[in-house]
C-alpha angles and dihedrals in degrees: 000000000000092000093058091050096057097062090047091051091048091050091049094050092044092050093046091050096051093041089062095054118089116208127211109276096021110143125242109220128194101032121144114241113196124194124187125186117229128261103032100315126150124278123249119203130197136157132231111254128227089286092053089250135131136176133201132183110221134189123218113296146073121298139182113224113200131187111176111237089203090056090047090055092045092052091047091050091049088052090050093251125131142165092034134147118219128212126200112204112198128194132180099198112224096345104099095181099069114114130206112198087344092304126113119256143278093061140160119220125191110224117218137144091282098049098091119166121356112220115223120194113199118194128215112302094037128238144234109244117202128183143178129205117209140167113254133207102343110127135343121246111246106287093013126110121235117256 
């Protein structure tokens, strides 16, 4: 009876250890993404899906995109992750004139406690903005080099 317990215990400890390590490129699901139109427009809310992705259709105008860094850290803690950097990858589909923080899309933005709102400028005709939130540069997968 004792011999059959040892492999089970080893498997449990091994699984628990690797479940708590986030790898570069792993998605972050369930985060609130808030978008407010400037000046004084309403706020649109969505959540990242299981792949860490979201998508919003936007009319022409200026918008503030906000992903709470405190919520990011709370979700990571709940998932047993810590010490991680987070990257927001933004894409505007076929509309090449969309700007994120005055830079052309697609763009990658590191989220940290100083990021604040991300300003999106949508030209005439509107655009579909899609994004993905992922962990960045935490640990290497076994046999993989760190980025």
